[in-house]
C-alpha positions in Angstrom: -26.2 5.9 1.4 -28.7 8.5 2.6 -27.8 11.1 5.3 -30.7 9.7 7.3 -29.2 6.2 7.4 -25.8 7.7 8.2 -27.3 9.6 11.1 -28.9 6.5 12.5 -25.6 4.6 12.4 -23.5 7.4 13.8 -25.7 8.3 16.8 -23.8 5.9 19.0 -20.7 8.0 18.8 -18.3 5.3 17.5 -17.6 6.9 14.2 -18.0 10.6 15.0 -14.7 11.6 16.3 -11.8 11.1 18.6 -12.0 11.5 22.4 -15.2 12.1 24.3 -18.5 11.1 22.6 -20.5 14.0 21.1 -24.1 14.7 22.4 -26.7 12.5 20.7 -28.4 15.5 19.0 -25.2 16.5 17.2 -25.6 17.0 13.5 -22.5 16.5 11.3 -21.8 18.8 8.4 -19.0 19.4 6.0 -15.7 17.7 6.7 -16.9 15.9 9.8 -19.9 14.4 7.9 -17.5 13.2 5.1 -15.1 11.7 7.6 -18.0 9.9 9.4 -19.3 8.6 6.0 -15.8 7.4 5.1 -15.4 5.6 8.4 -18.9 4.0 8.2 -18.3 2.8 4.6 -14.9 1.4 5.7 -16.4 -0.5 8.6 -19.4 -1.8 6.6 -17.1 -3.1 3.8 -14.8 -4.8 6.4 -17.7 -6.3 8.3 -19.4 -7.7 5.1 -16.1 -9.1 3.9 -15.7 -10.9 7.2 -19.2 -12.3 7.1 -18.5 -13.6 3.6 -15.6 -15.6 5.1 -12.7 -13.6 3.8 -9.3 -13.9 5.5 -8.3 -11.2 8.0 -6.5 -9.2 9.3 -4.5 -8.0 6.4 -0.9 -6.7 6.7 -1.3 -4.2 3.8 -1.4 -0.7 5.2 -4.3 0.6 3.1 -6.5 -2.6 2.9 -9.9 -2.3 4.3 -9.3 -5.6 6.2 -6.3 -4.3 8.1 -7.1 -4.3 11.8 -7.2 -0.7 13.2 -5.8 -0.2 16.7 -7.3 3.3 17.1 -10.1 5.0 15.2 -7.5 7.3 13.6 -6.1 4.1 11.9 -9.4 3.7 10.0 -8.7 7.1 8.4 -5.4 5.8 7.0 -7.0 2.8 5.3 -9.1 2.9 2.2 -12.5 1.4 1.6 -11.0 -1.0 -0.9 -9.3 -4.4 -0.7 -5.6 -4.9 -1.4 -4.7 -7.0 -4.5 -4.8 -10.3 -2.5 -8.2 -9.6 -0.9 -9.7 -8.3 -4.2 -8.8 -11.7 -5.8 -10.3 -13.5 -2.8 -13.5 -11.4 -3.0 -13.8 -12.0 -6.7 -13.5 -15.8 -6.1 -16.1 -15.8 -3.4 -18.4 -13.5 -5.4 -18.2 -15.9 -8.4 -18.7 -19.0 -6.3 -21.8 -17.5 -4.6 -23.0 -15.8 -7.8 -23.0 -12.4 -6.1 -23.7 -9.3 -8.1 -21.9 -6.0 -7.7 
């Protein structure tokens, strides 16, 4: 993912931080940029999985399909599926002939 694409997605403030939104002309660097990338990757993976018809929410604490209550909860998840959802994704990918 390029920084340009990330900047476009993050401008709405949803993935930039906790609390008040940052000004639209804010440029993320270092740790803040990496955290925004992680959050964006997590949310994209979760959204695509749901569009594919995968079951959710998950009860596993680190599964990408676990429903976050607060943005900080996104940071506690991973960008990966739990064992159950990995098997479900593999089945769907095989049925739909998806390539990784």
